[in-house]
C-alpha positions in Angstrom: 52.8 11.5 3.3 50.5 13.1 0.7 47.3 11.4 -0.3 47.5 9.7 -3.7 45.3 10.9 -6.7 42.1 8.9 -6.9 39.1 8.7 -9.3 36.1 9.9 -7.5 32.6 11.1 -8.2 29.9 13.1 -6.4 26.8 11.2 -5.4 24.7 14.4 -5.6 25.7 16.1 -8.9 27.3 12.9 -10.4 30.4 14.8 -11.4 33.4 12.5 -12.1 36.9 13.9 -11.3 40.4 12.9 -10.3 41.4 14.3 -7.0 42.9 13.4 -3.7 41.5 10.3 -1.9 41.1 12.5 1.2 39.1 15.2 -0.6 36.2 16.3 1.4 34.1 18.3 -1.0 32.9 18.0 -4.6 34.8 20.5 -6.8 31.7 21.2 -8.8 28.8 21.5 -6.3 30.6 21.4 -2.9 28.7 18.3 -1.7 30.6 16.1 0.9 29.0 13.0 -0.6 32.0 11.8 -2.6 32.8 8.2 -3.5 36.3 7.0 -4.0 37.7 3.5 -3.5 40.8 1.8 -5.0 38.6 -1.1 -6.3 35.5 0.9 -7.1 35.4 0.2 -10.9 36.3 -3.5 -10.5 33.3 -4.5 -8.4 29.9 -5.5 -9.7 27.8 -7.2 -7.0 25.4 -4.8 -5.3 22.8 -4.9 -2.6 20.1 -2.2 -2.8 17.9 -1.5 0.2 15.2 1.1 0.5 15.6 3.3 3.6 12.9 2.8 6.2 10.7 1.8 3.3 7.2 1.8 4.8 7.7 5.0 6.7 9.4 6.6 3.7 6.4 5.9 1.5 4.0 7.3 4.2 6.1 10.5 4.4 6.2 10.8 0.6 2.4 10.5 0.4 1.9 13.0 3.3 4.5 15.8 3.2 3.2 17.1 6.6 4.9 14.0 8.2 8.3 14.9 6.7 10.0 16.1 10.0 7.9 14.1 12.4 8.7 10.7 14.0 6.7 8.1 12.2 6.1 4.5 13.3 4.4 2.0 11.0 2.9 -0.8 13.0 0.1 -2.3 15.0 -1.9 -1.0 18.0 -0.4 -0.3 21.4 0.0 -4.1 22.1 1.4 -4.7 18.6 5.0 -4.3 17.3 6.8 -1.8 15.1 7.0 -2.9 11.5 9.4 0.0 10.7 10.1 3.5 11.7 11.6 6.6 10.2 15.1 7.8 11.1 13.6 10.6 13.2 11.9 8.0 15.4 15.2 6.0 15.5 16.9 8.9 17.2 14.6 8.3 20.2 15.7 4.6 20.3 12.7 3.2 18.4 13.6 0.1 16.4 11.8 -2.4 14.1 10.1 -5.4 15.9 10.0 -3.4 19.2 6.7 -3.7 21.2 4.6 -0.7 20.4 4.1 0.2 24.0 7.8 0.5 24.4 8.2 2.5 21.2 5.6 5.0 22.4 7.2 5.3 25.8 10.4 6.2 24.1 8.7 8.5 21.5 5.3 9.6 22.8 4.8 12.2 20.0 5.3 9.6 17.2 2.7 9.4 14.5 1.6 5.8 14.3 0.3 4.5 10.9 -1.2 1.1 10.3 0.6 -0.8 7.5 -0.7 -0.5 3.9 0.9 -3.6 2.5 -0.7 -3.5 -1.0 0.5 0.0 -1.4 4.0 -0.8 -0.4 4.1 -3.7 -2.7 3.1 -1.4 -5.6 5.9 1.1 -4.8 8.3 -1.8 -4.4 7.4 -3.0 -7.9 8.2 0.5 -9.3 11.7 0.3 -7.7 12.1 -3.2 -9.0 11.3 -2.1 -12.6 14.0 0.5 -12.4 16.4 -2.1 -11.2 15.7 -4.2 -14.2 16.5 -1.2 -16.4 20.0 -1.5 -14.9 20.6 -5.2 -15.3 18.5 -8.4 -15.9 20.3 -10.0 -13.0 18.1 -8.9 -10.2 17.5 -11.2 -7.2 14.7 -9.9 -5.0 15.0 -10.5 -1.2 11.8 -8.7 -0.2 9.6 -5.9 -1.6 12.2 -3.3 -0.7 15.6 -4.9 -1.3 17.5 -7.0 -3.9 20.9 -8.1 -5.1 22.0 -6.9 -8.5 24.9 -8.3 -10.7 26.1 -5.4 -12.8 28.8 -7.4 -14.6 29.0 -6.6 -18.3 26.8 -3.5 -18.1 29.5 -0.9 -18.5 29.0 -0.5 -22.3 25.2 -0.3 -21.9 25.4 2.5 -19.3 28.6 4.0 -20.5 29.7 4.0 -16.9 31.2 1.5 -14.4 28.8 -0.2 -12.1 29.4 2.2 -9.2 28.5 5.3 -11.2 25.5 3.6 -12.8 24.2 2.7 -9.3 24.7 6.2 -8.1 22.7 7.5 -11.0 20.0 4.9 -10.2 19.8 6.1 -6.5 19.5 9.7 -7.9 16.6 8.6 -10.2 14.8 6.7 -7.5 14.7 9.8 -5.3 13.6 12.0 -8.2 11.0 9.7 -9.8 9.6 7.7 -6.8 10.3 10.0 -3.9 12.1 7.6 -1.5 15.8 7.0 -0.8 17.9 3.9 -1.1 21.2 2.7 0.3 23.7 0.7 -1.8 26.4 -1.8 -0.9 28.9 -2.7 -3.6 31.4 -5.6 -3.4 32.6 -8.7 -5.1 30.1 -11.1 -3.4 26.6 -11.0 -2.0 27.6 -11.4 1.6 29.8 -8.3 1.7 27.5 -6.3 -0.5 24.7 -6.8 1.9 26.8 -5.8 4.9 28.0 -2.7 3.0 24.5 -1.5 2.3 24.0 -1.1 6.1 27.2 0.9 6.7 26.1 4.4 5.6 22.3 4.6 5.9 20.3 6.5 5.0 21.1 7.5 1.4 24.2 5.4 1.7 26.7 4.0 -0.7 29.5 1.9 0.8 32.1 -0.3 -0.9 34.0 -3.3 0.5 36.8 -4.5 -1.8 38.7 -7.8 -1.9 41.9 -6.4 -0.4 40.3 -5.2 2.7 37.6 -7.9 3.2 39.3 -10.1 5.9 40.5 -7.2 7.9 37.1 -5.5 7.7 35.4 -8.7 8.9 37.8 -9.7 11.6 36.4 -7.5 14.5 32.8 -8.1 13.7 30.6 -10.3 15.9 29.7 -13.9 14.9 26.1 -12.9 14.5 27.1 -10.9 11.4 27.3 -14.1 9.5 24.4 -14.9 7.2 22.2 -17.6 8.7 23.6 -17.4 12.2 20.8 -16.9 14.8 20.9 -16.6 18.6 21.2 -20.4 19.2 24.1 -20.9 16.8 25.8 -17.7 18.1 25.6 -19.0 21.6 27.0 -22.4 20.6 29.9 -20.8 18.8 30.6 -18.6 21.8 30.8 -21.7 24.0 33.5 -22.9 21.6 35.4 -19.7 22.0 34.4 -18.0 18.8 33.1 -14.4 19.5 34.3 -12.5 16.4 34.9 -13.4 12.8 38.6 -13.0 13.5 38.4 -15.9 15.9 37.2 -18.1 13.0 39.8 -16.6 10.6 42.6 -17.6 13.0 41.8 -21.3 12.4 42.5 -23.4 9.4 39.4 -24.4 7.5 39.8 -28.1 8.1 40.5 -27.6 11.8 37.5 -25.4 12.2 35.2 -28.0 10.5 36.6 -30.7 12.8 36.2 -28.4 15.9 32.6 -27.5 15.1 31.6 -30.9 13.8 28.7 -29.4 11.8 27.8 -29.5 8.1 27.5 -25.7 8.3 31.1 -25.2 9.5 32.6 -24.9 6.0 30.1 -22.3 5.0 30.7 -20.2 8.1 34.4 -20.4 7.8 34.3 -19.2 4.2 32.0 -16.3 4.9 34.2 -15.3 7.8 37.1 -15.1 5.4 35.1 -13.2 2.8 34.4 -16.1 0.5 30.9 -16.3 -0.9 30.3 -18.1 -4.2 26.6 -17.6 -4.4 25.5 -16.1 -7.7 22.8 -13.4 -8.2 19.9 -15.5 -9.4 17.0 -13.7 -11.2 15.0 -16.9 -11.1 14.9 -16.9 -7.3 11.2 -17.3 -6.4 9.4 -16.4 -3.3 9.0 -19.6 -1.4 6.3 -18.4 1.0 4.2 -15.5 2.1 4.0 -15.1 5.8 3.4 -12.9 8.8 4.7 -13.3 12.4 5.0 -11.5 15.6 7.2 -11.7 18.7 5.4 -11.3 22.1 6.8 -8.9 24.7 6.1 -11.6 27.3 5.8 -15.3 26.6 2.2 -16.5 26.0 0.7 -19.9 26.8 -3.1 -19.1 26.8 -4.6 -20.9 23.7 -7.3 -18.2 23.2 -4.8 -15.4 23.1 -2.6 -17.3 20.7 -5.6 -18.0 18.5 -6.6 -14.3 18.5 -3.1 -13.2 17.4 -3.0 -16.0 14.8 -6.3 -14.7 13.3 -4.7 -11.2 12.9 -1.6 -12.7 11.3 -3.8 -14.8 9.0 -5.5 -11.5 7.8 -2.1 -9.9 7.2 -0.9 -13.0 5.2 -4.1 -12.9 3.2 -3.7 -9.2 2.4 -0.2 -9.9 1.1 -1.3 -12.8 -1.0 -4.1 -10.7 -2.5 -1.7 -7.8 -3.2 0.6 -10.2 -5.2 -2.4 -11.9 -6.9 -1.5 -15.3 -5.7 -2.7 -18.0 -3.3 -1.2 -21.0 -1.7 -2.1 -24.6 -0.9 0.1 -25.3 2.1 -0.5 -23.6 5.4 2.5 -23.5 7.9 2.3 -22.6 11.5 5.4 -21.3 13.1 6.0 -21.2 16.9 9.1 -20.4 18.9 9.1 -21.6 22.5 10.4 -19.6 25.5 13.7 -21.5 25.2 14.0 -20.4 21.5 13.1 -23.8 20.1 11.4 -23.5 16.8 8.3 -25.6 15.9 6.8 -25.6 12.4 3.7 -27.5 11.4 2.2 -27.7 8.0 -1.0 -28.9 6.3 -2.1 -29.0 2.7 -5.5 -27.7 1.7 -8.0 -29.2 -0.7 -7.5 -26.2 -3.0 -5.3 -23.1 -3.0 -6.6 -20.1 -1.1 -6.2 -16.4 -0.5 -8.9 -16.2 2.2 -7.9 -15.1 5.7 -10.7 -17.3 7.2 -9.4 -20.5 5.5 -5.8 -19.8 6.4 -6.9 -19.3 10.0 -9.0 -22.4 10.2 -6.1 -24.6 9.0 -3.5 -22.8 11.2 -5.8 -23.0 14.3 -6.2 -26.7 13.9 -2.4 -27.0 13.9 -2.2 -24.7 16.9 -4.6 -26.8 18.9 -2.1 -29.7 18.9 0.7 -27.4 20.1 -1.0 -25.2 22.7 -0.5 -27.7 25.5 0.6 -25.4 28.2 4.0 -24.5 26.5 4.8 -20.8 26.6 5.6 -19.2 23.2 7.6 -16.1 22.4 6.7 -16.0 18.7 3.9 -17.1 16.5 3.5 -16.9 12.7 1.6 -18.3 9.8 2.5 -18.6 6.1 1.4 -20.0 2.8 3.4 -21.8 0.1 2.7 -23.9 -3.0 1.6 -20.9 -5.0 -1.1 -20.7 -7.6 -2.5 -17.7 -9.6 -5.4 -15.9 -7.9 -7.8 -17.1 -10.6 -7.2 -20.7 -9.5 -7.9 -20.0 -5.8 -11.1 -20.5 -3.8 -13.3 -21.8 -6.6 -15.1 -24.4 -4.5 -17.1 -27.3 -5.8 -20.2 -29.3 -5.0 -18.8 -30.3 -1.6 -17.7 -26.8 -0.8 -20.6 -24.4 -1.1 -19.4 -21.8 1.5 -16.5 -20.4 -0.5 -18.6 -17.9 -2.5 -20.1 -16.4 0.6 -16.7 -16.3 2.3 -15.1 -14.6 -0.7 -17.9 -12.0 -0.8 -17.6 -11.3 2.9 -13.8 -10.8 2.7 -14.1 -8.7 -0.4 -16.5 -6.4 1.4 -14.2 -6.1 4.4 -11.2 -5.4 2.2 -13.1 -2.7 0.3 -14.1 -1.0 3.6 -10.5 -1.1 4.8 -9.2 0.3 1.6 -11.6 3.2 1.8 -11.5 4.0 5.6 -8.3 2.4 6.8 -7.1 -0.9 8.3 -9.0 -0.3 11.6 -12.4 0.3 9.9 -13.4 -3.3 10.4 -12.1 -5.6 13.2 -13.6 -9.1 12.9 -14.6 -11.6 15.5 -11.8 -13.3 17.4 -9.4 -10.4 16.6 -10.9 -8.4 19.5 -8.9 -10.6 21.9 -5.6 -10.3 20.0 -2.4 -8.7 21.0 -2.2 -6.2 18.2 -5.2 -4.0 18.9 
């Protein structure tokens, strides 16, 4: 049976043509990067994700790194924040302990993260997104949902073609690549953006959604972690098709959970969440997972200090501070503990974040072994309202001056230029 004519366009030269759905090459430039889908022009919800973002920025800034394996992360006892696709061919992955990553790829170039710089590049990409549509919902500094509904007249192109032009422009103007997922809902758009990385563009339409989802593992569902996945497996649910096979009411009764309806609907390709441009960041945080569980309070405190410094740097880069400090711990049996305290005034300072978090840690470090530790701030205020002090708090000016001096040295000479106090005992140096 012959392939049917289809509307397609080339993601490299952006030529639009009518051809066979099985066409392999662009008739204009010969590129194999053609995009054709029966529902292509009827879909408007997109997920845009920068490819290996931190590593891509480092390669852009230093062209000598272009063909080398690059890892962005901590010291030998730290973890991989991200890595380039060259490093991934060796088996390196995000969140992998650094020692393991270097065992797999000993020739990798390791670069300490420059969060303030990445935030600035992320803002440039975000500004270009807003030129496409006002309906942009950021998820992090390098990814966002976009609702392209109603933009066809503005761009004189359907959403898919406008997004392909956008990807082209990001590469040309900013020097990094992105991957795009396009669908009718957020859940499937996000899945689609992972299907064809890097420089990907994948589409999941309504007609194929249930069949596409059926063989996928339960962990593919948004919000399902290891504990929930294990509980569902115990009930006999291993794939999304296992959930699809049940009636919605029967599944809810079987699971006996308030989350059951949401999970059933996602498994069946139903997601009514809208793209919300008013979505605000709820917290700024940093965390790390240990290669081996840790119980020693001094080791935990040392790592907590480093995470407080990272969180502080992110707050300063975004020109905000927070009033609520939250300590996050995950025990060896995957139980999550979160403890919070509100400060007298909002802060950006690493020292003050650490002081508050260490007091919370002291109550939890009772011999329990932890596999993860993190610290975050919420309850945001503008930077100008942070760390002003008063008659009862005369230390703040000296602390701000000291941290500003350290920040300036690190900006000039690199993140390792100054290592402060308790950090010498930490797990990321």
